[in-house]
C-alpha positions, 0 to 999 in steps of 0.5 A: 539243415535240409539241402533238398529243394522241391522243384515246382516244374514237372520232370519228364525223364527218360529211363537213363536220365532217372538212373543218372539222377539217382546215382549222381545225387545223394539224399534225393526223393523222387516221386513217380505219380500216375493213375492206377494201371498206367504203368508206374510199377512197370516203369520203375521195374525197368529202371530197377532192372537196368540198375541191377544189371549194369551198376554193381555199386547200387542196390535197390530195396523194393517195398510194396506197401499194399496192406501194410498195417504199421511203420514197424512192418516197413522197417522190418522189410528194409532191415531184412533186405539189407542183411538177410535173416534176423540172426545175421542182422543182429550179429552184424549190427551189434558186433562186440555187444553180444554179451550185453544183450540177452538172446533168445533160445537157439542163439537168436537175439530178440531185438526190436526191428526199429531198434536195429534200424536206429543202430544202422549207420549211413555206411549201411545205406551208402549204395542203397536206393529204397523204393516204396510202392503202392503208398495209396494202398497201405492200410488206414492204420499206417498214416502217411505222416509216418511214411513221409517221416521214414522217407525223410529219415532215410534221406537225411540220417541214412543219406540214401535215395528214396523213390515213392510210387503213388496215385495222389488222387486215390490217396485222397480218396482212400483217406476220405473213406478211412477212420483217420479223417476225424475232426482235428486231423488233416486229410491225406492230401493235406499231409502230402502237400505240406510235407512234399516241400520238405521231403520230395525233390522231384516228381515224375508224372506218367501221363502218356505211356504209349511207348510202354504200351507199344513195347508190351504189345510187341512182346505179346505178338509172335506173328510173322514179321510181315503182319506183326507191325500192322497188328501192333499199330492196330492194337496201339490205336485201340489202346489209346482210344479205349483204355485210358492209359490202363496198362493192366487192362491192356495186358488182359486184352492182349492175352485174349487177343492171342487166344483168338488169334490162335483159335481163328484169325491167324488161321486165315492169314497169308502174304497174299491177303495182308491188306484185307486181313488188316482191315478185318483184324482192325474190327475184330480187335476193336470188338475184343477191346470193348468186350474185355473192358466192359467185362473187367471195368464198366459192366454196363450193358451196351445196346449196339453190339455186333456178333463178335462182341457177343461171342467174346463176351460169352467166351469171357463168361465161360472161363475164357473158353470159346465153345464149339458153336461160337468158334464155328460161327466166328471162323465162318464170319471171319473167312466170309468177310475176308473173301468178300471184296464188297465187304472189304470195300465198305470197311475201307470206305467207312474207315477213310471217311469216319476216322481219316481224311476222306472228303465228302466227294470221295465218300460219295463216290465210294458209296455210289460204287458199292450201291451200284452192285446188284441187289443179290450182292448187296443182300448177301453182304448184309449178313456180315455187315454191322448194321449200325455202321452201314446205316450210319454210312448211308445216313451221311451219304444221303445228306451229302447227296441231298446237298449236291445240287449238280446230281440229277434227281433220277440218279438220286432216286435210284440210290435212295431206292437201293438204300431202301432195299438194303434197310429192308434186308437188314430188318428181315435179316435181324428179325429174330435177333435184337435190332440195333439202335438205328434199325429200332429208330427207323421202325419206330419213326418211319411208317414205311419200315414199321409196316414192313417189319409188321408184315414180315412178322405176320408173314412168318407167323403164318409160315412157321416151321412146324417142327422145332428140334433141340440140340444142346451142342448146336444151340448152347446159347439158345436161351440168351436174350439176343437169340430169344426171338428166334423161337418165334419162327416155330409153332408154339405146339412144336416147342411145347412138344419138345418140353414134353419129349426132351428132358435136356431141353426141359432141364436146361430151360429150368436151370438157366431161368432159375438163376438170378440176374448177373448183377445180383447175388446168386443163391442158386448155382447151375452146372449146366450154364456158365452164363447168366442173364443180366438185370437188363435182360430180365426186364427184356424177357419179362416184356415178351412173356405173352408174345414169345413162343418159347415162354408161351409154350412153357406156360402151356406146359406147366398149366397142363401139368398142374401137379408137376407145377406144384412139385417143381415149386417145392422141389426147385425152391421156386419162391414167389419173389420175382427174383428170377425169370422162372419165378415170374413165369410160375406166378404169372398173372393172367 
């Protein structure tokens, strides 16, 4: 008779309680549940390590079911883990019966693994704990019914304890896509729900793995003790906010943070700037968290990203190496922000109001102090501020100010005048980049800022730099979409002359824009570019073909060299299929 009873309440054990549970009770099945990446295997491995080091009376047999095709494969791993190679297994199992069994050449006994398993006694499993991991990643050819049958066999006949590790939701999803989900057969979730009352004794669900995450973060950081605790707390907060309990993603992120710590951040830390360093590191770590998450999981193009996010994304697309130009830019921005009292004051004010308990009154006072600085100082920090954050702060500041009836109209007018100048500086500072969302909305819906943006562009069109010079090392990302408008500061003829006179510029342009967008299958590879534009970038490029000076210069060049244009179409396989930017440019209609 089966003695185990399934307990409906959830069990939240510490490591020691789980160990005590497994060694003090017999014929038990513990299931560890949780989403992918939440640390189920890591959690179990810590328990297994404790058992192995401190309890000589127990042995853990760990079986990974990832890709396992059959019940027989699982049995083979169990029996091999018990006794070693097959020759030892058969001799120990069938001792005294060798004469009755035909052996293969070389003295090996050819016995089926499930036959050997059936002859193993419960004494062979007396000190054994069997762990079956990645159950939802098994092959569709291995039914869950057989796995649960094996668990029941191990418990009741061999009298050993069993641990199962699985993601119940993915187990259901896997079956929905498998050939096993046919008429007359129960789905995977039904099997688990039906058999767990007969097989499972306890469930442990991992929902909050912050303690595990904190341990991994502490292990990853090797900084001085003075700053290590703060960086651990910063990373843990970003983990809980962005990673959805995914420890695998966290481990990837930590590797990239360690890289940037070495290449940039920690170069500027000393005991005297600890508080300031923490403020800046918080923003940079957050950018890394978002960029790495998007790189591995989301793959969505973000509209509102800062320079740090873009640099990290390029580094990820460049096989985890930051190029010299980005490294120089990153170090420059980091050092400038770290030494700017005004920038640090804004970051403190923003964080205190949007993420902590700063009141409307305190936020208003802090912003007023910032706005009381000279126009020169305010203009200088706009180069290093996130325009999205700064405009968000100014928006709420204006709402608080307008609601304050005690404030004088003259005082408010002065602050609003300063805000107006700051917004114009942001428009001017970012004129050759892709505007952040808030700036785009201001230009779109405010006649004043729309006219200001238009006047800036008209002025620049009349006062363009006459000579454009290309340096591949200095401008490795010059064709990237976020930088493409920078070409508008040069005369078209100046850029066209570079097409004529600089073979590297010409070839790099051709190689970059003949790649198909990132989200599509790549048919042509380029040694000159490890970065590919996305589908969204492609649409953005196409919208500005007839207003961007780079594209206008190239169109002039190929129209002035019609035979070369025909040669390039044939030699570079430029097909009229609109599959890449080069194809669109070569076959552009009037």
